[in-house]
Steps between C-alpha positions, in 0.01 A plus 500: 500500500660670202661827594637707213437222247322616191653377177463148366857389571494626860172321560629183337799495735278572802262214415791265429646587841175354635557181295234589245523398137476818292432563134506846348256525213590743225208604286546524127287779349554358150335169588234592756270204426772241561629693800157508666445127445845414632456726803157349575649147496783606730255656745340156546814384689561827682458572869587871491458750217723800561499812284810710569559869464683635202213546257602852416343569162132533423544254211637227728232561762222487239649185353518337845138601562399328175667181616372501860156620387453232233226245566737201493737659756212615721375140501849372592529760776158398635623139507820609675300681769249217543795266569629728778753667268625850567541813291733786585593814312764762572461862394394497131436125526245573774345773283462249216324256730259771617433623148437147372231429760 
């Protein structure tokens, strides 16, 4: 249970306290094509996709929606879920997940 955890670094520490291996993915708006491909590959070895809070601007939220809503990422997320993977979103991260569906 994550109480009062919302930003990426807090969540990273919380997952690591549970002996999880954690990678924070930073998305580069200048190279969206490469970023999407890289993210899709990384999702293949992922057990939990977590979208934290902290997406304060409309630009960042729209950019995140483009990534999560892209066909290649949707396919990777479908694979994650079909392999008993989990998805969690906090605050704006949860909103992005809902909006992408």
